BALOBA-1460 file (C-alpha; in Angstrom, 3 decimals):
// residues 278
<rec num="1" residu="m" x="8.139" y="-3.630" z="29.072"/>
<rec num="2" residu="s" x="5.668" y="-6.814" z="27.682"/>
<rec num="3" residu="d" x="3.841" y="-4.431" z="25.373"/>
<rec num="4" residu="k" x="7.399" y="-2.751" z="24.497"/>
<rec num="5" residu="k" x="8.678" y="-6.022" z="23.308"/>
<rec num="6" residu="e" x="5.145" y="-6.892" z="21.671"/>
<rec num="7" residu="t" x="5.450" y="-4.150" z="19.333"/>
<rec num="8" residu="n" x="9.464" y="-4.365" z="18.470"/>
<rec num="9" residu="d" x="8.136" y="-7.881" z="17.884"/>
<rec num="10" residu="a" x="5.086" y="-7.390" z="15.821"/>
<rec num="11" residu="k" x="5.227" y="-8.880" z="12.744"/>
<rec num="12" residu="g" x="4.015" y="-8.077" z="8.478"/>
<rec num="13" residu="i" x="4.590" y="-8.656" z="5.057"/>
<rec num="14" residu="v" x="6.606" y="-6.070" z="3.198"/>
<rec num="15" residu="f" x="7.033" y="-5.706" z="-0.487"/>
<rec num="16" residu="n" x="8.922" y="-2.109" z="-0.711"/>
<rec num="17" residu="i" x="10.415" y="0.653" z="1.281"/>
<rec num="18" residu="q" x="10.658" y="3.562" z="-1.171"/>
<rec num="19" residu="h" x="13.215" y="6.394" z="0.423"/>
<rec num="20" residu="y" x="12.913" y="10.084" z="-0.624"/>
<rec num="21" residu="s" x="9.179" y="9.997" z="-1.304"/>
<rec num="22" residu="i" x="7.459" y="13.236" z="-2.258"/>
<rec num="23" residu="h" x="4.040" y="12.328" z="-3.471"/>
<rec num="24" residu="d" x="2.812" y="10.459" z="0.177"/>
<rec num="25" residu="g" x="2.261" y="12.985" z="2.102"/>
<rec num="26" residu="p" x="4.336" y="16.618" z="3.246"/>
<rec num="27" residu="g" x="7.786" y="16.603" z="3.426"/>
<rec num="28" residu="i" x="10.256" y="14.163" z="2.196"/>
<rec num="29" residu="r" x="8.736" y="11.026" z="3.735"/>
<rec num="30" residu="t" x="9.644" y="7.015" z="3.602"/>
<rec num="31" residu="s" x="6.886" y="5.006" z="1.990"/>
<rec num="32" residu="v" x="6.333" y="1.124" z="3.441"/>
<rec num="33" residu="f" x="4.749" y="-0.574" z="1.368"/>
<rec num="34" residu="l" x="2.713" y="-3.368" z="3.234"/>
<rec num="35" residu="k" x="1.402" y="-6.608" z="1.134"/>
<rec num="36" residu="g" x="-2.345" y="-7.659" z="1.208"/>
<rec num="37" residu="c" x="-5.366" y="-5.812" z="0.070"/>
<rec num="38" residu="f" x="-8.985" y="-6.205" z="0.237"/>
<rec num="39" residu="l" x="-9.734" y="-4.655" z="-3.090"/>
<rec num="40" residu="r" x="-8.939" y="-6.202" z="-6.514"/>
<rec num="41" residu="c" x="-8.849" y="-2.780" z="-8.494"/>
<rec num="42" residu="i" x="-9.249" y="-3.136" z="-12.402"/>
<rec num="43" residu="w" x="-6.271" y="-0.566" z="-12.278"/>
<rec num="44" residu="c" x="-4.307" y="-1.987" z="-9.439"/>
<rec num="45" residu="q" x="-0.377" y="0.340" z="-9.427"/>
<rec num="46" residu="n" x="0.696" y="-2.960" z="-7.674"/>
<rec num="47" residu="p" x="-1.000" y="-5.690" z="-8.062"/>
<rec num="48" residu="e" x="1.929" y="-7.476" z="-6.542"/>
<rec num="49" residu="s" x="0.744" y="-6.203" z="-3.142"/>
<rec num="50" residu="q" x="-2.770" y="-8.150" z="-3.618"/>
<rec num="51" residu="s" x="-1.887" y="-10.951" z="-2.353"/>
<rec num="52" residu="l" x="-0.462" y="-11.361" z="1.825"/>
<rec num="53" residu="k" x="1.995" y="-14.128" z="1.080"/>
<rec num="54" residu="p" x="4.959" y="-13.406" z="-1.033"/>
<rec num="55" residu="d" x="5.096" y="-13.563" z="-4.260"/>
<rec num="56" residu="l" x="7.349" y="-14.568" z="-7.125"/>
<rec num="57" residu="f" x="8.248" y="-12.866" z="-9.760"/>
<rec num="58" residu="y" x="10.245" y="-13.937" z="-12.830"/>
<rec num="59" residu="f" x="12.169" y="-12.533" z="-15.740"/>
<rec num="60" residu="e" x="11.893" y="-15.338" z="-18.228"/>
<rec num="61" residu="e" x="14.715" y="-13.445" z="-20.509"/>
<rec num="62" residu="r" x="17.294" y="-13.853" z="-17.979"/>
<rec num="63" residu="c" x="17.027" y="-17.295" z="-17.411"/>
<rec num="64" residu="t" x="19.335" y="-19.601" z="-18.737"/>
<rec num="65" residu="g" x="17.971" y="-22.831" z="-17.479"/>
<rec num="66" residu="c" x="21.002" y="-23.438" z="-16.185"/>
<rec num="67" residu="g" x="18.771" y="-26.221" z="-12.802"/>
<rec num="68" residu="r" x="20.049" y="-24.614" z="-10.462"/>
<rec num="69" residu="c" x="17.062" y="-23.324" z="-8.809"/>
<rec num="70" residu="a" x="14.877" y="-26.335" z="-9.744"/>
<rec num="71" residu="a" x="17.895" y="-28.309" z="-7.885"/>
<rec num="72" residu="t" x="17.283" y="-26.502" z="-5.216"/>
<rec num="73" residu="c" x="13.392" y="-25.969" z="-5.042"/>
<rec num="74" residu="p" x="11.840" y="-27.592" z="-1.242"/>
<rec num="75" residu="a" x="8.814" y="-27.606" z="-2.988"/>
<rec num="76" residu="n" x="10.008" y="-29.578" z="-6.124"/>
<rec num="77" residu="a" x="7.583" y="-26.814" z="-7.845"/>
<rec num="78" residu="i" x="10.216" y="-25.928" z="-10.925"/>
<rec num="79" residu="e" x="11.620" y="-28.002" z="-13.811"/>
<rec num="80" residu="i" x="13.722" y="-26.848" z="-16.979"/>
<rec num="81" residu="i" x="11.913" y="-26.889" z="-20.448"/>
<rec num="82" residu="e" x="13.788" y="-26.442" z="-23.087"/>
<rec num="83" residu="t" x="15.926" y="-23.975" z="-21.658"/>
<rec num="84" residu="k" x="13.711" y="-22.235" z="-19.395"/>
<rec num="85" residu="s" x="12.480" y="-22.626" z="-16.085"/>
<rec num="86" residu="y" x="8.753" y="-23.250" z="-15.424"/>
<rec num="87" residu="t" x="7.670" y="-22.565" z="-11.749"/>
<rec num="88" residu="d" x="4.513" y="-24.839" z="-10.681"/>
<rec num="89" residu="r" x="2.442" y="-21.645" z="-8.608"/>
<rec num="90" residu="g" x="0.520" y="-24.141" z="-6.785"/>
<rec num="91" residu="k" x="3.513" y="-25.891" z="-5.315"/>
<rec num="92" residu="c" x="5.661" y="-22.983" z="-4.705"/>
<rec num="93" residu="n" x="5.595" y="-21.819" z="-1.407"/>
<rec num="94" residu="g" x="7.389" y="-18.858" z="-1.199"/>
<rec num="95" residu="a" x="10.639" y="-20.225" z="0.120"/>
<rec num="96" residu="g" x="13.240" y="-18.090" z="-1.812"/>
<rec num="97" residu="e" x="15.809" y="-20.724" z="-2.139"/>
<rec num="98" residu="c" x="15.569" y="-20.616" z="-6.214"/>
<rec num="99" residu="i" x="16.154" y="-16.834" z="-5.812"/>
<rec num="100" residu="q" x="19.501" y="-17.289" z="-3.468"/>
<rec num="101" residu="v" x="21.145" y="-19.747" z="-6.482"/>
<rec num="102" residu="c" x="19.831" y="-17.668" z="-9.428"/>
<rec num="103" residu="p" x="22.936" y="-16.562" z="-10.536"/>
<rec num="104" residu="n" x="21.184" y="-14.104" z="-13.471"/>
<rec num="105" residu="d" x="18.697" y="-12.542" z="-11.454"/>
<rec num="106" residu="a" x="15.935" y="-13.990" z="-12.544"/>
<rec num="107" residu="r" x="13.509" y="-14.640" z="-9.586"/>
<rec num="108" residu="n" x="12.970" y="-12.552" z="-7.201"/>
<rec num="109" residu="l" x="10.391" y="-12.469" z="-4.273"/>
<rec num="110" residu="m" x="7.905" y="-9.552" z="-3.783"/>
<rec num="111" residu="g" x="7.503" y="-9.577" z="0.095"/>
<rec num="112" residu="k" x="9.470" y="-10.498" z="3.081"/>
<rec num="113" residu="e" x="8.629" y="-11.016" z="6.774"/>
<rec num="114" residu="m" x="9.988" y="-8.294" z="9.571"/>
<rec num="115" residu="t" x="9.734" y="-7.216" z="12.726"/>
<rec num="116" residu="a" x="8.104" y="-3.568" z="13.614"/>
<rec num="117" residu="q" x="10.807" y="-2.671" z="15.095"/>
<rec num="118" residu="e" x="13.146" y="-4.100" z="11.769"/>
<rec num="119" residu="v" x="10.765" y="-1.779" z="9.792"/>
<rec num="120" residu="f" x="11.163" y="1.549" z="12.229"/>
<rec num="121" residu="q" x="14.987" y="1.071" z="12.356"/>
<rec num="122" residu="k" x="15.041" y="1.659" z="8.034"/>
<rec num="123" residu="v" x="12.850" y="4.766" z="8.352"/>
<rec num="124" residu="k" x="14.759" y="6.281" z="10.890"/>
<rec num="125" residu="g" x="17.686" y="6.338" z="9.133"/>
<rec num="126" residu="d" x="15.781" y="9.409" z="6.683"/>
<rec num="127" residu="e" x="14.887" y="11.320" z="10.128"/>
<rec num="128" residu="l" x="17.495" y="14.171" z="9.078"/>
<rec num="129" residu="f" x="15.056" y="14.648" z="5.662"/>
<rec num="130" residu="y" x="11.992" y="14.211" z="8.102"/>
<rec num="131" residu="k" x="12.857" y="17.175" z="10.009"/>
<rec num="132" residu="r" x="14.660" y="19.790" z="7.108"/>
<rec num="133" residu="s" x="10.986" y="19.005" z="5.331"/>
<rec num="134" residu="n" x="8.591" y="18.360" z="7.799"/>
<rec num="135" residu="g" x="8.007" y="15.006" z="6.157"/>
<rec num="136" residu="g" x="7.824" y="11.762" z="7.904"/>
<rec num="137" residu="v" x="6.275" y="8.103" z="7.095"/>
<rec num="138" residu="t" x="3.660" y="6.999" z="4.922"/>
<rec num="139" residu="l" x="2.428" y="3.394" z="5.541"/>
<rec num="140" residu="t" x="0.818" y="2.376" z="2.109"/>
<rec num="141" residu="g" x="0.532" y="-1.081" z="0.057"/>
<rec num="142" residu="g" x="-1.710" y="-2.707" z="-0.588"/>
<rec num="143" residu="e" x="-3.388" y="-2.168" z="2.629"/>
<rec num="144" residu="p" x="-2.011" y="-1.025" z="5.608"/>
<rec num="145" residu="l" x="-5.321" y="-1.745" z="7.397"/>
<rec num="146" residu="f" x="-5.139" y="-5.677" z="5.810"/>
<rec num="147" residu="q" x="-2.307" y="-5.733" z="8.708"/>
<rec num="148" residu="p" x="-3.610" y="-4.059" z="11.434"/>
<rec num="149" residu="d" x="-1.440" y="-4.549" z="14.512"/>
<rec num="150" residu="f" x="1.601" y="-4.268" z="12.318"/>
<rec num="151" residu="s" x="0.925" y="-0.733" z="11.146"/>
<rec num="152" residu="k" x="-0.306" y="0.348" z="14.447"/>
<rec num="153" residu="n" x="3.049" y="-0.723" z="15.954"/>
<rec num="154" residu="i" x="5.141" y="0.657" z="13.284"/>
<rec num="155" residu="l" x="3.304" y="3.615" z="13.642"/>
<rec num="156" residu="l" x="3.281" y="3.768" z="17.246"/>
<rec num="157" residu="l" x="7.459" y="3.444" z="16.891"/>
<rec num="158" residu="c" x="7.882" y="6.413" z="14.571"/>
<rec num="159" residu="r" x="4.946" y="8.554" z="17.003"/>
<rec num="160" residu="q" x="7.228" y="7.555" z="19.992"/>
<rec num="161" residu="a" x="10.296" y="8.934" z="17.745"/>
<rec num="162" residu="g" x="8.306" y="12.453" z="17.247"/>
<rec num="163" residu="i" x="7.972" y="11.457" z="13.677"/>
<rec num="164" residu="h" x="5.077" y="12.700" z="11.452"/>
<rec num="165" residu="t" x="3.066" y="9.438" z="10.146"/>
<rec num="166" residu="a" x="0.526" y="8.851" z="7.560"/>
<rec num="167" residu="i" x="-1.346" y="5.914" z="5.989"/>
<rec num="168" residu="e" x="-2.729" y="5.534" z="2.389"/>
<rec num="169" residu="t" x="-5.792" y="3.417" z="2.724"/>
<rec num="170" residu="c" x="-8.921" y="2.749" z="0.546"/>
<rec num="171" residu="g" x="-11.172" y="2.414" z="3.716"/>
<rec num="172" residu="f" x="-12.162" y="-0.845" z="3.307"/>
<rec num="173" residu="a" x="-11.817" y="-1.605" z="6.895"/>
<rec num="174" residu="d" x="-13.952" y="-2.848" z="10.717"/>
<rec num="175" residu="w" x="-14.327" y="0.583" z="12.630"/>
<rec num="176" residu="e" x="-13.045" y="-0.655" z="15.800"/>
<rec num="177" residu="q" x="-9.797" y="-1.690" z="14.209"/>
<rec num="178" residu="f" x="-9.578" y="1.542" z="11.979"/>
<rec num="179" residu="k" x="-9.588" y="3.266" z="15.464"/>
<rec num="180" residu="d" x="-6.617" y="0.983" z="17.094"/>
<rec num="181" residu="v" x="-4.493" y="2.066" z="14.055"/>
<rec num="182" residu="l" x="-5.610" y="5.926" z="13.730"/>
<rec num="183" residu="q" x="-4.324" y="6.628" z="16.990"/>
<rec num="184" residu="y" x="-0.974" y="6.953" z="16.162"/>
<rec num="185" residu="t" x="-1.518" y="8.445" z="12.687"/>
<rec num="186" residu="d" x="-1.635" y="12.264" z="11.897"/>
<rec num="187" residu="l" x="-2.535" y="12.131" z="8.408"/>
<rec num="188" residu="v" x="-4.907" y="10.417" z="6.250"/>
<rec num="189" residu="l" x="-4.843" y="9.785" z="2.450"/>
<rec num="190" residu="f" x="-7.952" y="8.280" z="1.353"/>
<rec num="191" residu="d" x="-8.095" y="6.910" z="-1.734"/>
<rec num="192" residu="l" x="-11.531" y="7.137" z="-3.381"/>
<rec num="193" residu="k" x="-12.421" y="4.820" z="-6.776"/>
<rec num="194" residu="h" x="-15.634" y="5.666" z="-7.013"/>
<rec num="195" residu="m" x="-18.982" y="7.235" z="-5.634"/>
<rec num="196" residu="n" x="-21.324" y="4.890" z="-7.050"/>
<rec num="197" residu="s" x="-21.091" y="1.882" z="-4.924"/>
<rec num="198" residu="e" x="-22.321" y="-0.516" z="-8.282"/>
<rec num="199" residu="k" x="-19.470" y="0.383" z="-10.309"/>
<rec num="200" residu="h" x="-17.505" y="0.525" z="-7.484"/>
<rec num="201" residu="c" x="-17.989" y="-3.220" z="-6.850"/>
<rec num="202" residu="e" x="-17.311" y="-3.936" z="-10.475"/>
<rec num="203" residu="y" x="-13.998" y="-2.241" z="-11.026"/>
<rec num="204" residu="t" x="-12.917" y="-2.907" z="-7.345"/>
<rec num="205" residu="g" x="-14.853" y="-6.759" z="-5.963"/>
<rec num="206" residu="i" x="-16.565" y="-4.306" z="-2.695"/>
<rec num="207" residu="p" x="-19.094" y="-2.035" z="-2.729"/>
<rec num="208" residu="n" x="-18.178" y="1.342" z="-1.442"/>
<rec num="209" residu="e" x="-21.066" y="2.453" z="1.769"/>
<rec num="210" residu="l" x="-18.114" y="0.945" z="4.174"/>
<rec num="211" residu="i" x="-15.285" y="3.041" z="2.725"/>
<rec num="212" residu="l" x="-18.116" y="6.532" z="2.843"/>
<rec num="213" residu="e" x="-19.209" y="5.460" z="6.293"/>
<rec num="214" residu="n" x="-15.600" y="4.950" z="7.771"/>
<rec num="215" residu="v" x="-14.066" y="8.153" z="5.721"/>
<rec num="216" residu="r" x="-17.010" y="10.177" z="7.489"/>
<rec num="217" residu="k" x="-15.873" y="8.696" z="10.577"/>
<rec num="218" residu="i" x="-12.835" y="10.066" z="10.503"/>
<rec num="219" residu="h" x="-13.609" y="13.527" z="9.845"/>
<rec num="220" residu="h" x="-16.506" y="14.063" z="12.003"/>
<rec num="221" residu="e" x="-15.637" y="11.287" z="15.127"/>
<rec num="222" residu="l" x="-11.905" y="11.969" z="14.917"/>
<rec num="223" residu="g" x="-10.893" y="14.840" z="12.995"/>
<rec num="224" residu="i" x="-7.790" y="13.108" z="11.684"/>
<rec num="225" residu="p" x="-6.656" y="15.869" z="8.910"/>
<rec num="226" residu="i" x="-7.530" y="13.662" z="5.558"/>
<rec num="227" residu="r" x="-6.368" y="14.225" z="2.096"/>
<rec num="228" residu="a" x="-8.986" y="12.591" z="-0.140"/>
<rec num="229" residu="r" x="-6.916" y="11.109" z="-3.381"/>
<rec num="230" residu="i" x="-8.469" y="9.592" z="-6.407"/>
<rec num="231" residu="p" x="-7.146" y="7.279" z="-9.140"/>
<rec num="232" residu="v" x="-8.813" y="9.119" z="-12.365"/>
<rec num="233" residu="i" x="-8.894" y="5.964" z="-14.994"/>
<rec num="234" residu="p" x="-9.746" y="6.852" z="-18.387"/>
<rec num="235" residu="g" x="-13.035" y="5.360" z="-19.394"/>
<rec num="236" residu="y" x="-13.896" y="3.973" z="-15.665"/>
<rec num="237" residu="n" x="-14.292" y="7.314" z="-13.524"/>
<rec num="238" residu="d" x="-13.551" y="10.217" z="-15.528"/>
<rec num="239" residu="s" x="-16.557" y="11.667" z="-16.971"/>
<rec num="240" residu="v" x="-17.618" y="14.604" z="-16.281"/>
<rec num="241" residu="q" x="-20.219" y="13.278" z="-13.247"/>
<rec num="242" residu="d" x="-17.878" y="11.198" z="-11.731"/>
<rec num="243" residu="i" x="-15.559" y="13.960" z="-11.069"/>
<rec num="244" residu="h" x="-18.755" y="16.290" z="-9.880"/>
<rec num="245" residu="e" x="-19.784" y="13.798" z="-7.831"/>
<rec num="246" residu="f" x="-16.527" y="13.429" z="-6.213"/>
<rec num="247" residu="a" x="-16.067" y="16.672" z="-5.763"/>
<rec num="248" residu="k" x="-19.425" y="17.609" z="-3.665"/>
<rec num="249" residu="f" x="-18.686" y="14.388" z="-2.161"/>
<rec num="250" residu="v" x="-15.136" y="15.827" z="-0.666"/>
<rec num="251" residu="v" x="-16.778" y="19.589" z="-0.557"/>
<rec num="252" residu="n" x="-19.665" y="18.472" z="1.788"/>
<rec num="253" residu="e" x="-18.486" y="15.831" z="3.703"/>
<rec num="254" residu="l" x="-14.529" y="16.362" z="4.118"/>
<rec num="255" residu="d" x="-14.427" y="19.996" z="3.838"/>
<rec num="256" residu="n" x="-10.910" y="19.081" z="2.700"/>
<rec num="257" residu="l" x="-8.323" y="19.223" z="-0.176"/>
<rec num="258" residu="l" x="-8.647" y="16.928" z="-3.260"/>
<rec num="259" residu="i" x="-6.304" y="15.003" z="-4.414"/>
<rec num="260" residu="m" x="-6.424" y="13.674" z="-8.394"/>
<rec num="261" residu="r" x="-4.241" y="11.536" z="-9.990"/>
<rec num="262" residu="f" x="-4.805" y="11.644" z="-13.969"/>
<rec num="263" residu="s" x="-3.332" y="7.912" z="-14.777"/>
<rec num="264" residu="n" x="-3.574" y="7.074" z="-19.006"/>
<rec num="265" residu="r" x="-1.239" y="4.592" z="-21.189"/>
<rec num="266" residu="s" x="1.742" y="6.860" z="-20.830"/>
<rec num="267" residu="c" x="1.468" y="8.997" z="-18.764"/>
<rec num="268" residu="a" x="0.841" y="10.320" z="-15.060"/>
<rec num="269" residu="c" x="0.145" y="13.717" z="-13.495"/>
<rec num="270" residu="l" x="-0.893" y="14.946" z="-9.927"/>
<rec num="271" residu="i" x="-3.360" y="17.903" z="-9.880"/>
<rec num="272" residu="t" x="-3.723" y="19.402" z="-5.922"/>
<rec num="273" residu="h" x="-7.673" y="21.459" z="-5.879"/>
<rec num="274" residu="q" x="-8.588" y="23.370" z="-2.479"/>
<rec num="275" residu="l" x="-12.130" y="22.748" z="-3.113"/>
<rec num="276" residu="s" x="-14.812" y="25.425" z="-1.563"/>
<rec num="277" residu="v" x="-17.804" y="25.471" z="-3.512"/>
<rec num="278" residu="c" x="-19.632" y="23.219" z="-5.456"/>
């Protein structure tokens, strides 16, 4: 009974729950975006996910300088200057009172504390779509392994309900914590940023040795299905040699699908390859 209560009461920070997602695993899925990440990728698609604490988003063009936010802020972090509100980020504690009183939706807080049970109730509402499309729930972010206990408990609740589970991960995590989360994971969407460790460190802030070691262990020791996902970023990891090194690693080490996301300033497309020879 106590274990079940701990699972339900486990808390974490979520910044978005995206319904009807079709690019984060098989079938129709619900993607749960968690806050916090170990990496600082130059090209990060969700920079609001990097910090674990909630982040204040401010839309200056919507602000009329009414002053309600400044009057409400418990940290006295807001002042009105020339008809616009300005927030001292060093003082802001993310309480969110300013958001509640803003009449123009000029403020938004990215990140909300939720229990595993609350997240599960949100995703369970899409269960009919999962059953008809062989879909399920995907934890992404940010990085799910940044909140390992929270991630584990969400996945456990989904597994108990017969819902297919997946995580999208950069793979930078302690192996024992990783295994603890993976015991309730049906599919791993593994992001590979760069095969050269020095460049990986330059572009993301950390080297890739632990990442590559973990993905090998997942495949060879645990046998959990893996889909390697690569954000191909012009000027960073899109050379012929880069692509060759990605493909060689996936074929020789994972013997699996390679999913490549090609991105530039105006478009992004998804290409899936079944690799067999390199």
